[in-house]
mmCIF file of the N, C-alpha and C atoms, coordinates in Angstrom:
data_MODEL
# 
_entry.id   MODEL 
# 
loop_
_atom_site.group_PDB 
_atom_site.id 
_atom_site.type_symbol 
_atom_site.label_atom_id 
_atom_site.label_alt_id 
_atom_site.label_comp_id 
_atom_site.label_asym_id 
_atom_site.label_entity_id 
_atom_site.label_seq_id 
_atom_site.pdbx_PDB_ins_code 
_atom_site.Cartn_x 
_atom_site.Cartn_y 
_atom_site.Cartn_z 
_atom_site.occupancy 
_atom_site.B_iso_or_equiv 
_atom_site.pdbx_formal_charge 
_atom_site.auth_seq_id 
_atom_site.auth_comp_id 
_atom_site.auth_asym_id 
_atom_site.auth_atom_id 
_atom_site.pdbx_PDB_model_num 
ATOM 1   N N  . MET A 1 1  ? -25.747 -2.143  -5.784  1.00 0.00 ? 1  MET A N  1 
ATOM 2   C CA . MET A 1 1  ? -25.032 -3.676  -5.941  1.00 0.00 ? 1  MET A CA 1 
ATOM 3   C C  . MET A 1 1  ? -24.204 -3.789  -5.300  1.00 0.00 ? 1  MET A C  1 
ATOM 4   N N  . PHE A 1 2  ? -24.091 -5.441  -4.931  1.00 0.00 ? 2  PHE A N  1 
ATOM 5   C CA . PHE A 1 2  ? -23.400 -6.089  -4.062  1.00 0.00 ? 2  PHE A CA 1 
ATOM 6   C C  . PHE A 1 2  ? -21.911 -5.894  -4.519  1.00 0.00 ? 2  PHE A C  1 
ATOM 7   N N  . LYS A 1 3  ? -20.719 -5.752  -3.571  1.00 0.00 ? 3  LYS A N  1 
ATOM 8   C CA . LYS A 1 3  ? -19.505 -5.363  -3.912  1.00 0.00 ? 3  LYS A CA 1 
ATOM 9   C C  . LYS A 1 3  ? -18.535 -6.842  -3.210  1.00 0.00 ? 3  LYS A C  1 
ATOM 10  N N  . ARG A 1 4  ? -18.223 -7.688  -4.034  1.00 0.00 ? 4  ARG A N  1 
ATOM 11  C CA . ARG A 1 4  ? -17.416 -9.025  -2.996  1.00 0.00 ? 4  ARG A CA 1 
ATOM 12  C C  . ARG A 1 4  ? -16.646 -8.144  -2.076  1.00 0.00 ? 4  ARG A C  1 
ATOM 13  N N  . LYS A 1 5  ? -16.437 -8.618  -1.073  1.00 0.00 ? 5  LYS A N  1 
ATOM 14  C CA . LYS A 1 5  ? -14.539 -8.596  -0.332  1.00 0.00 ? 5  LYS A CA 1 
ATOM 15  C C  . LYS A 1 5  ? -13.833 -9.889  -0.137  1.00 0.00 ? 5  LYS A C  1 
ATOM 16  N N  . TYR A 1 6  ? -12.760 -9.730  -0.402  1.00 0.00 ? 6  TYR A N  1 
ATOM 17  C CA . TYR A 1 6  ? -11.303 -10.184 -0.500  1.00 0.00 ? 6  TYR A CA 1 
ATOM 18  C C  . TYR A 1 6  ? -10.805 -9.828  0.983   1.00 0.00 ? 6  TYR A C  1 
ATOM 19  N N  . HIS A 1 7  ? -10.348 -11.233 1.264   1.00 0.00 ? 7  HIS A N  1 
ATOM 20  C CA . HIS A 1 7  ? -9.234  -11.148 2.392   1.00 0.00 ? 7  HIS A CA 1 
ATOM 21  C C  . HIS A 1 7  ? -7.894  -12.005 2.309   1.00 0.00 ? 7  HIS A C  1 
ATOM 22  N N  . ILE A 1 8  ? -6.851  -11.294 2.070   1.00 0.00 ? 8  ILE A N  1 
ATOM 23  C CA . ILE A 1 8  ? -5.506  -11.774 1.959   1.00 0.00 ? 8  ILE A CA 1 
ATOM 24  C C  . ILE A 1 8  ? -4.729  -11.823 2.753   1.00 0.00 ? 8  ILE A C  1 
ATOM 25  N N  . GLN A 1 9  ? -4.070  -13.255 3.845   1.00 0.00 ? 9  GLN A N  1 
ATOM 26  C CA . GLN A 1 9  ? -3.250  -13.342 4.432   1.00 0.00 ? 9  GLN A CA 1 
ATOM 27  C C  . GLN A 1 9  ? -2.094  -13.657 3.839   1.00 0.00 ? 9  GLN A C  1 
ATOM 28  N N  . TYR A 1 10 ? -1.097  -12.786 4.738   1.00 0.00 ? 10 TYR A N  1 
ATOM 29  C CA . TYR A 1 10 ? 0.471   -12.763 3.986   1.00 0.00 ? 10 TYR A CA 1 
ATOM 30  C C  . TYR A 1 10 ? 1.105   -12.562 5.681   1.00 0.00 ? 10 TYR A C  1 
ATOM 31  N N  . SER A 1 11 ? 2.315   -12.486 5.597   1.00 0.00 ? 11 SER A N  1 
ATOM 32  C CA . SER A 1 11 ? 3.099   -12.544 6.698   1.00 0.00 ? 11 SER A CA 1 
ATOM 33  C C  . SER A 1 11 ? 3.886   -11.467 6.899   1.00 0.00 ? 11 SER A C  1 
ATOM 34  N N  . TYR A 1 12 ? 4.602   -11.696 7.946   1.00 0.00 ? 12 TYR A N  1 
ATOM 35  C CA . TYR A 1 12 ? 4.786   -9.585  8.099   1.00 0.00 ? 12 TYR A CA 1 
ATOM 36  C C  . TYR A 1 12 ? 5.838   -9.526  7.257   1.00 0.00 ? 12 TYR A C  1 
ATOM 37  N N  . GLU A 1 13 ? 7.073   -10.575 6.428   1.00 0.00 ? 13 GLU A N  1 
ATOM 38  C CA . GLU A 1 13 ? 7.866   -10.330 5.561   1.00 0.00 ? 13 GLU A CA 1 
ATOM 39  C C  . GLU A 1 13 ? 7.469   -10.138 4.517   1.00 0.00 ? 13 GLU A C  1 
ATOM 40  N N  . ASP A 1 14 ? 6.238   -10.694 4.156   1.00 0.00 ? 14 ASP A N  1 
ATOM 41  C CA . ASP A 1 14 ? 5.207   -9.946  3.106   1.00 0.00 ? 14 ASP A CA 1 
ATOM 42  C C  . ASP A 1 14 ? 5.149   -8.969  2.694   1.00 0.00 ? 14 ASP A C  1 
ATOM 43  N N  . LEU A 1 15 ? 4.271   -8.388  4.276   1.00 0.00 ? 15 LEU A N  1 
ATOM 44  C CA . LEU A 1 15 ? 3.374   -7.273  4.504   1.00 0.00 ? 15 LEU A CA 1 
ATOM 45  C C  . LEU A 1 15 ? 4.945   -6.024  4.438   1.00 0.00 ? 15 LEU A C  1 
ATOM 46  N N  . LYS A 1 16 ? 6.008   -6.155  4.640   1.00 0.00 ? 16 LYS A N  1 
ATOM 47  C CA . LYS A 1 16 ? 6.981   -5.390  4.545   1.00 0.00 ? 16 LYS A CA 1 
ATOM 48  C C  . LYS A 1 16 ? 7.836   -5.256  2.919   1.00 0.00 ? 16 LYS A C  1 
ATOM 49  N N  . ARG A 1 17 ? 7.622   -6.170  2.668   1.00 0.00 ? 17 ARG A N  1 
ATOM 50  C CA . ARG A 1 17 ? 7.857   -5.849  0.769   1.00 0.00 ? 17 ARG A CA 1 
ATOM 51  C C  . ARG A 1 17 ? 6.691   -5.197  -0.008  1.00 0.00 ? 17 ARG A C  1 
ATOM 52  N N  . ILE A 1 18 ? 5.322   -5.551  1.194   1.00 0.00 ? 18 ILE A N  1 
ATOM 53  C CA . ILE A 1 18 ? 4.535   -5.264  0.011   1.00 0.00 ? 18 ILE A CA 1 
ATOM 54  C C  . ILE A 1 18 ? 4.506   -2.949  -0.054  1.00 0.00 ? 18 ILE A C  1 
ATOM 55  N N  . ILE A 1 19 ? 4.863   -3.020  1.180   1.00 0.00 ? 19 ILE A N  1 
ATOM 56  C CA . ILE A 1 19 ? 5.049   -1.144  1.731   1.00 0.00 ? 19 ILE A CA 1 
ATOM 57  C C  . ILE A 1 19 ? 6.236   -0.535  1.240   1.00 0.00 ? 19 ILE A C  1 
ATOM 58  N N  . GLU A 1 20 ? 7.365   -1.677  0.673   1.00 0.00 ? 20 GLU A N  1 
ATOM 59  C CA . GLU A 1 20 ? 8.296   -1.298  0.309   1.00 0.00 ? 20 GLU A CA 1 
ATOM 60  C C  . GLU A 1 20 ? 8.243   -1.054  -1.072  1.00 0.00 ? 20 GLU A C  1 
ATOM 61  N N  . GLY A 1 21 ? 7.617   -1.921  -1.840  1.00 0.00 ? 21 GLY A N  1 
ATOM 62  C CA . GLY A 1 21 ? 7.154   -1.524  -2.918  1.00 0.00 ? 21 GLY A CA 1 
ATOM 63  C C  . GLY A 1 21 ? 6.128   -0.735  -3.499  1.00 0.00 ? 21 GLY A C  1 
ATOM 64  N N  . LEU A 1 22 ? 5.405   -0.167  -2.317  1.00 0.00 ? 22 LEU A N  1 
ATOM 65  C CA . LEU A 1 22 ? 4.413   0.884   -2.493  1.00 0.00 ? 22 LEU A CA 1 
ATOM 66  C C  . LEU A 1 22 ? 5.253   2.271   -2.328  1.00 0.00 ? 22 LEU A C  1 
ATOM 67  N N  . ILE A 1 23 ? 6.437   2.142   -1.422  1.00 0.00 ? 23 ILE A N  1 
ATOM 68  C CA . ILE A 1 23 ? 6.972   3.263   -1.281  1.00 0.00 ? 23 ILE A CA 1 
ATOM 69  C C  . ILE A 1 23 ? 7.941   3.861   -2.475  1.00 0.00 ? 23 ILE A C  1 
ATOM 70  N N  . GLU A 1 24 ? 8.495   2.957   -3.225  1.00 0.00 ? 24 GLU A N  1 
ATOM 71  C CA . GLU A 1 24 ? 9.115   2.998   -4.565  1.00 0.00 ? 24 GLU A CA 1 
ATOM 72  C C  . GLU A 1 24 ? 7.985   3.518   -5.486  1.00 0.00 ? 24 GLU A C  1 
ATOM 73  N N  . PHE A 1 25 ? 6.800   2.843   -5.312  1.00 0.00 ? 25 PHE A N  1 
ATOM 74  C CA . PHE A 1 25 ? 5.925   3.581   -6.310  1.00 0.00 ? 25 PHE A CA 1 
ATOM 75  C C  . PHE A 1 25 ? 5.511   5.094   -6.279  1.00 0.00 ? 25 PHE A C  1 
ATOM 76  N N  . LYS A 1 26 ? 5.344   5.352   -5.138  1.00 0.00 ? 26 LYS A N  1 
ATOM 77  C CA . LYS A 1 26 ? 4.780   6.751   -4.437  1.00 0.00 ? 26 LYS A CA 1 
ATOM 78  C C  . LYS A 1 26 ? 6.288   7.724   -4.799  1.00 0.00 ? 26 LYS A C  1 
ATOM 79  N N  . ASN A 1 27 ? 7.438   6.910   -5.014  1.00 0.00 ? 27 ASN A N  1 
ATOM 80  C CA . ASN A 1 27 ? 8.524   7.511   -5.480  1.00 0.00 ? 27 ASN A CA 1 
ATOM 81  C C  . ASN A 1 27 ? 8.732   8.100   -6.820  1.00 0.00 ? 27 ASN A C  1 
ATOM 82  N N  . HIS A 1 28 ? 8.287   7.050   -7.327  1.00 0.00 ? 28 HIS A N  1 
ATOM 83  C CA . HIS A 1 28 ? 8.172   7.382   -8.821  1.00 0.00 ? 28 HIS A CA 1 
ATOM 84  C C  . HIS A 1 28 ? 7.058   8.506   -9.424  1.00 0.00 ? 28 HIS A C  1 
ATOM 85  N N  . LEU A 1 29 ? 6.292   8.347   -8.601  1.00 0.00 ? 29 LEU A N  1 
ATOM 86  C CA . LEU A 1 29 ? 4.476   8.801   -8.790  1.00 0.00 ? 29 LEU A CA 1 
ATOM 87  C C  . LEU A 1 29 ? 5.226   10.612  -8.863  1.00 0.00 ? 29 LEU A C  1 
ATOM 88  N N  . ILE A 1 30 ? 6.098   10.739  -7.493  1.00 0.00 ? 30 ILE A N  1 
ATOM 89  C CA . ILE A 1 30 ? 6.521   12.274  -7.002  1.00 0.00 ? 30 ILE A CA 1 
ATOM 90  C C  . ILE A 1 30 ? 7.132   12.811  -7.733  1.00 0.00 ? 30 ILE A C  1 
ATOM 91  N N  . SER A 1 31 ? 8.070   11.999  -8.906  1.00 0.00 ? 31 SER A N  1 
ATOM 92  C CA . SER A 1 31 ? 9.150   12.045  -9.667  1.00 0.00 ? 31 SER A CA 1 
ATOM 93  C C  . SER A 1 31 ? 8.201   12.749  -11.253 1.00 0.00 ? 31 SER A C  1 
ATOM 94  N N  . GLN A 1 32 ? 7.096   12.389  -11.265 1.00 0.00 ? 32 GLN A N  1 
ATOM 95  C CA . GLN A 1 32 ? 6.475   12.526  -12.453 1.00 0.00 ? 32 GLN A CA 1 
ATOM 96  C C  . GLN A 1 32 ? 5.141   13.660  -11.990 1.00 0.00 ? 32 GLN A C  1 
ATOM 97  N N  . GLY A 1 33 ? 5.322   13.987  -11.014 1.00 0.00 ? 33 GLY A N  1 
ATOM 98  C CA . GLY A 1 33 ? 4.741   15.539  -10.416 1.00 0.00 ? 33 GLY A CA 1 
ATOM 99  C C  . GLY A 1 33 ? 3.466   14.483  -10.315 1.00 0.00 ? 33 GLY A C  1 
ATOM 100 N N  . ARG A 1 34 ? 2.791   13.393  -10.200 1.00 0.00 ? 34 ARG A N  1 
ATOM 101 C CA . ARG A 1 34 ? 1.529   13.202  -9.776  1.00 0.00 ? 34 ARG A CA 1 
ATOM 102 C C  . ARG A 1 34 ? 0.983   13.382  -8.417  1.00 0.00 ? 34 ARG A C  1 
ATOM 103 N N  . TYR A 1 35 ? -0.374  12.828  -8.176  1.00 0.00 ? 35 TYR A N  1 
ATOM 104 C CA . TYR A 1 35 ? -0.969  12.518  -7.042  1.00 0.00 ? 35 TYR A CA 1 
ATOM 105 C C  . TYR A 1 35 ? -0.426  11.606  -5.972  1.00 0.00 ? 35 TYR A C  1 
ATOM 106 N N  . THR A 1 36 ? 0.047   11.538  -4.742  1.00 0.00 ? 36 THR A N  1 
ATOM 107 C CA . THR A 1 36 ? 0.269   10.138  -4.066  1.00 0.00 ? 36 THR A CA 1 
ATOM 108 C C  . THR A 1 36 ? -0.823  9.814   -3.200  1.00 0.00 ? 36 THR A C  1 
ATOM 109 N N  . ASP A 1 37 ? -1.728  10.417  -3.291  1.00 0.00 ? 37 ASP A N  1 
ATOM 110 C CA . ASP A 1 37 ? -2.847  10.640  -2.206  1.00 0.00 ? 37 ASP A CA 1 
ATOM 111 C C  . ASP A 1 37 ? -3.219  8.878   -1.777  1.00 0.00 ? 37 ASP A C  1 
ATOM 112 N N  . ALA A 1 38 ? -3.793  8.190   -2.814  1.00 0.00 ? 38 ALA A N  1 
ATOM 113 C CA . ALA A 1 38 ? -3.912  7.038   -2.709  1.00 0.00 ? 38 ALA A CA 1 
ATOM 114 C C  . ALA A 1 38 ? -2.955  6.197   -1.777  1.00 0.00 ? 38 ALA A C  1 
ATOM 115 N N  . VAL A 1 39 ? -2.136  6.118   -2.800  1.00 0.00 ? 39 VAL A N  1 
ATOM 116 C CA . VAL A 1 39 ? -0.492  5.072   -1.885  1.00 0.00 ? 39 VAL A CA 1 
ATOM 117 C C  . VAL A 1 39 ? -0.557  5.366   -0.667  1.00 0.00 ? 39 VAL A C  1 
ATOM 118 N N  . ASP A 1 40 ? -0.468  6.969   -0.401  1.00 0.00 ? 40 ASP A N  1 
ATOM 119 C CA . ASP A 1 40 ? -0.240  7.204   0.809   1.00 0.00 ? 40 ASP A CA 1 
ATOM 120 C C  . ASP A 1 40 ? -1.692  6.762   1.762   1.00 0.00 ? 40 ASP A C  1 
ATOM 121 N N  . GLU A 1 41 ? -2.548  6.317   1.324   1.00 0.00 ? 41 GLU A N  1 
ATOM 122 C CA . GLU A 1 41 ? -3.523  5.740   2.408   1.00 0.00 ? 41 GLU A CA 1 
ATOM 123 C C  . GLU A 1 41 ? -3.359  4.530   2.477   1.00 0.00 ? 41 GLU A C  1 
ATOM 124 N N  . LEU A 1 42 ? -3.287  3.613   1.595   1.00 0.00 ? 42 LEU A N  1 
ATOM 125 C CA . LEU A 1 42 ? -2.928  2.042   1.565   1.00 0.00 ? 42 LEU A CA 1 
ATOM 126 C C  . LEU A 1 42 ? -1.622  1.999   2.527   1.00 0.00 ? 42 LEU A C  1 
ATOM 127 N N  . ILE A 1 43 ? -0.197  2.791   2.314   1.00 0.00 ? 43 ILE A N  1 
ATOM 128 C CA . ILE A 1 43 ? 0.453   2.556   3.119   1.00 0.00 ? 43 ILE A CA 1 
ATOM 129 C C  . ILE A 1 43 ? 0.306   2.828   4.310   1.00 0.00 ? 43 ILE A C  1 
ATOM 130 N N  . LEU A 1 44 ? -0.355  3.733   4.666   1.00 0.00 ? 44 LEU A N  1 
ATOM 131 C CA . LEU A 1 44 ? -0.556  3.934   6.114   1.00 0.00 ? 44 LEU A CA 1 
ATOM 132 C C  . LEU A 1 44 ? -1.647  2.650   6.911   1.00 0.00 ? 44 LEU A C  1 
ATOM 133 N N  . LYS A 1 45 ? -2.580  2.586   5.837   1.00 0.00 ? 45 LYS A N  1 
ATOM 134 C CA . LYS A 1 45 ? -3.653  1.041   6.159   1.00 0.00 ? 45 LYS A CA 1 
ATOM 135 C C  . LYS A 1 45 ? -2.408  0.003   6.426   1.00 0.00 ? 45 LYS A C  1 
ATOM 136 N N  . LEU A 1 46 ? -1.745  -0.216  5.530   1.00 0.00 ? 46 LEU A N  1 
ATOM 137 C CA . LEU A 1 46 ? -0.954  -1.678  5.935   1.00 0.00 ? 46 LEU A CA 1 
ATOM 138 C C  . LEU A 1 46 ? 0.311   -1.408  7.095   1.00 0.00 ? 46 LEU A C  1 
ATOM 139 N N  . TYR A 1 47 ? 0.471   0.002   7.433   1.00 0.00 ? 47 TYR A N  1 
ATOM 140 C CA . TYR A 1 47 ? 1.543   0.210   8.226   1.00 0.00 ? 47 TYR A CA 1 
ATOM 141 C C  . TYR A 1 47 ? 1.158   -0.217  9.583   1.00 0.00 ? 47 TYR A C  1 
ATOM 142 N N  . LYS A 1 48 ? -0.175  0.143   9.637   1.00 0.00 ? 48 LYS A N  1 
ATOM 143 C CA . LYS A 1 48 ? -1.184  0.256   11.023  1.00 0.00 ? 48 LYS A CA 1 
ATOM 144 C C  . LYS A 1 48 ? -1.360  -1.520  11.206  1.00 0.00 ? 48 LYS A C  1 
ATOM 145 N N  . GLN A 1 49 ? -1.418  -2.213  10.112  1.00 0.00 ? 49 GLN A N  1 
ATOM 146 C CA . GLN A 1 49 ? -1.387  -3.765  10.359  1.00 0.00 ? 49 GLN A CA 1 
ATOM 147 C C  . GLN A 1 49 ? -0.110  -4.573  11.040  1.00 0.00 ? 49 GLN A C  1 
ATOM 148 N N  . MET A 1 50 ? 0.970   -3.656  10.915  1.00 0.00 ? 50 MET A N  1 
ATOM 149 C CA . MET A 1 50 ? 2.345   -4.477  11.250  1.00 0.00 ? 50 MET A CA 1 
ATOM 150 C C  . MET A 1 50 ? 2.372   -4.171  13.144  1.00 0.00 ? 50 MET A C  1 
ATOM 151 N N  . LYS A 1 51 ? 1.530   -3.553  13.667  1.00 0.00 ? 51 LYS A N  1 
ATOM 152 C CA . LYS A 1 51 ? 1.750   -3.116  14.990  1.00 0.00 ? 51 LYS A CA 1 
ATOM 153 C C  . LYS A 1 51 ? 0.809   -3.729  15.190  1.00 0.00 ? 51 LYS A C  1 
# 
């Protein structure tokens, strides 16, 4: 089945806020003892776009 791809445009400041939110979410998951692998991958992908 065909999957649609969406492209979102955001500024540097938006990207910075998204990453900060993901880091807070990761910390929340850690405090619950849950896995953070998916969040880690997303943070890394977004961080690479900042450079």
